[in-house]
C-alpha positions in Angstrom: 10.5 -16.3 8.9 12.9 -17.5 6.2 12.8 -15.6 2.9 14.0 -17.0 -0.4 17.5 -16.3 -1.4 18.0 -13.8 -4.2 19.7 -16.3 -6.4 17.3 -19.2 -6.0 15.8 -20.5 -9.2 13.0 -22.8 -8.0 9.3 -21.7 -7.9 9.6 -21.5 -4.2 11.9 -18.5 -4.6 9.0 -16.4 -5.9 6.1 -17.7 -3.7 6.6 -18.9 -0.2 4.1 -19.7 2.5 5.0 -18.0 5.7 6.2 -20.6 8.2 5.8 -18.6 11.4 2.1 -17.7 11.3 1.4 -19.7 14.5 3.5 -17.4 16.6 3.7 -14.1 14.8 1.3 -11.2 15.1 0.2 -12.2 11.6 -0.9 -15.6 12.8 -4.4 -15.0 11.3 -4.5 -14.1 7.6 -6.0 -10.7 7.2 -9.8 -10.5 6.7 -10.1 -7.9 3.9 -12.7 -5.3 4.7 -15.6 -5.3 2.4 -16.3 -1.6 1.9 -19.8 -0.8 1.0 -19.9 0.8 -2.4 -20.4 4.6 -2.1 -22.3 6.6 -4.7 -19.4 9.0 -5.3 -15.6 9.1 -5.0 -14.2 9.6 -1.5 -10.9 11.3 -0.7 -8.9 9.8 2.1 -6.0 11.7 3.6 -2.8 10.6 5.3 -2.1 12.5 8.5 0.7 12.3 10.9 -0.3 10.4 14.1 2.2 11.4 16.9 0.3 9.2 19.5 1.3 6.1 17.5 4.8 6.9 16.3 6.8 9.7 14.8 7.3 7.5 11.8 3.6 6.7 11.4 0.6 8.1 9.6 -3.1 7.4 9.7 -5.3 7.2 6.7 -8.7 8.8 7.5 -11.9 8.9 5.4 -13.5 12.3 4.7 -14.5 14.0 7.9 -17.7 15.5 6.4 -19.3 12.1 5.8 -22.7 12.2 7.4 -22.8 8.4 8.0 -24.0 7.4 4.5 -22.8 3.8 5.2 -24.4 1.3 7.5 -20.7 0.6 8.5 -18.4 3.6 8.6 -15.2 3.3 6.5 -12.3 2.1 8.6 -9.1 3.9 9.3 -5.6 2.6 8.6 -2.3 3.1 10.2 0.9 3.2 8.1 4.3 2.8 9.9 7.7 3.0 8.3 10.9 1.9 10.1 14.6 1.5 9.1 15.8 -2.1 9.2 19.4 -2.8 9.9 20.6 -6.4 9.5 24.3 -7.3 9.5 23.7 -9.7 6.6 21.4 -7.6 4.4 21.5 -4.1 3.0 19.8 -1.4 5.0 16.1 -1.2 4.1 12.8 0.6 4.8 9.9 -1.5 6.0 6.3 -0.2 5.7 3.5 -1.9 7.7 -0.2 -1.4 7.3 -3.0 -2.2 9.8 -6.7 -1.5 9.7 -8.2 0.0 12.8 -11.5 -1.4 14.0 -14.4 0.8 15.2 -15.3 1.2 18.9 -15.6 -0.5 21.3 -12.9 -3.0 20.3 -10.6 -0.8 18.2 -9.0 -4.0 17.0 -6.0 -3.6 14.6 -6.0 -6.1 11.7 -2.7 -6.6 9.9 -3.1 -6.0 6.2 0.4 -6.4 4.9 4.0 -5.0 4.8 6.8 -4.5 2.3 10.5 -4.0 2.7 12.7 -2.3 0.1 16.5 -2.0 0.4 18.1 1.4 0.0 20.2 0.1 -2.9 17.0 -1.4 -4.5 18.7 -4.9 -4.7 16.2 -6.5 -2.3 12.4 -6.0 -2.1 9.9 -8.3 -0.4 6.1 -8.1 0.0 4.0 -9.9 2.7 0.3 -9.9 2.2 -2.4 -12.4 2.9 -0.5 -15.6 3.9 2.2 -15.1 1.3 5.7 -13.7 1.2 6.8 -12.7 -2.3 9.6 -10.9 -4.1 8.2 -7.4 -4.8 9.5 -7.3 -8.4 7.3 -10.4 -9.1 4.2 -8.4 -7.9 5.0 -4.9 -8.9 6.4 -4.7 -12.4 7.1 -1.9 -15.0 4.2 -1.5 -17.5 6.6 -0.1 -20.1 10.0 1.6 -20.2 8.8 4.6 -18.1 9.9 4.7 -14.5 6.5 6.0 -13.4 4.2 3.3 -14.8 3.6 -0.1 -13.1 1.4 -3.1 -12.9 0.4 -4.7 -9.5 -0.6 -8.4 -9.6 -1.1 -10.4 -6.4 -3.8 -12.6 -4.8 -5.9 -12.4 -7.9 -6.0 -8.6 -8.1 -4.6 -6.9 -11.2 -4.1 -3.1 -11.1 -2.2 -0.6 -13.2 -0.7 2.6 -11.7 0.1 5.5 -14.2 2.1 8.3 -12.6 3.4 9.9 -15.8 1.4 13.1 -15.3 2.9 16.0 -13.5 0.8 19.0 -12.3 1.8 22.6 -12.7 3.2 22.8 -9.1 5.4 19.8 -9.7 3.1 17.4 -7.9 2.9 13.9 -9.5 -0.6 12.6 -10.2 -1.0 8.8 -10.1 -4.1 7.1 -11.5 -5.0 3.5 -10.7 -6.9 1.3 -13.2 -8.2 -2.2 -12.9 -6.7 -4.4 -15.5 -9.9 -5.5 -17.2 -11.5 -5.1 -20.6 -12.7 -1.6 -19.8 -9.6 -0.5 -17.9 -11.8 0.9 -15.1 -10.4 3.8 -13.2 -10.4 3.0 -9.5 -8.4 5.7 -7.7 -6.1 8.6 -7.9 -3.1 9.2 -5.6 -1.3 12.5 -5.0 1.9 12.2 -3.0 3.4 15.4 -1.6 5.8 17.2 -4.0 9.3 16.1 -3.0 11.0 19.5 -4.0 8.4 21.7 -2.3 9.2 23.7 0.9 7.7 22.6 4.2 5.1 22.2 5.4 4.2 19.7 2.8 0.5 19.0 2.0 -0.9 15.7 3.3 -0.9 12.9 0.7 -4.4 12.2 -0.7 -6.0 9.0 -2.0 -9.2 9.4 -3.8 -11.1 6.1 -4.3 -13.9 5.8 -6.8 -17.0 3.6 -6.1 -15.7 0.5 -7.9 -12.3 0.9 -6.1 -13.8 0.2 -2.7 -14.1 -3.5 -3.6 -10.3 -3.8 -3.6 -9.5 -0.9 -1.2 -6.7 -2.8 0.7 -4.8 -3.5 -2.5 -5.2 0.1 -3.7 -3.8 1.3 -0.4 -0.9 -1.2 -0.3 0.1 -0.6 -3.9 -0.1 3.2 -3.6 2.4 3.0 -0.8 4.7 0.9 -2.9 4.3 3.5 -5.7 5.2 6.3 -3.3 8.3 4.5 -2.2 9.4 3.8 -5.8 8.9 7.4 -6.7 11.3 8.6 -4.0 14.1 6.1 -4.9 
């Protein structure tokens, strides 16, 4: 796949169709899961998943759910790897897949993003598009903990300016509409705390389940930016 050059000025430099869909694992654009709307917020947790990879986590719905859905909420895998390219700065790549339910256990690719350690290169791949991340994920103001996510028709705002008493950052996700509807909260582990660190938690409100994949992808971008 050929990504646009950083200095390109044409419209293709910000929005590029992926040319290798016919042969890559992403050959079929992801079919976004339509979560059934729950009656209350649900808290999903990120847990380490050693069977998959030491650099992977799995996002699981609440264990105490007594099958209130006709279709149980899916699980997601999140894998991060170090990318070393002789022509590009070292970067971290994060990939997200949705795990199907038995008996197939099919894994559907949701998207991935790559951010250079020097923060001079950042790319997002989602749907059938490859975009520069700064065109999708932009500062909402002069704060370095407040962003707007705009991609594939979805517009979200992440506000991470609140810090809890233990030093944990609380991130709140809103839909950019007239009401500024609250969709989710995300609590990453405190970076300065002593191990073992608590598992990150993503609480999704009923309205947020309509755009669950975007909330998950953008929360991972938020977490990466908070650690840079």
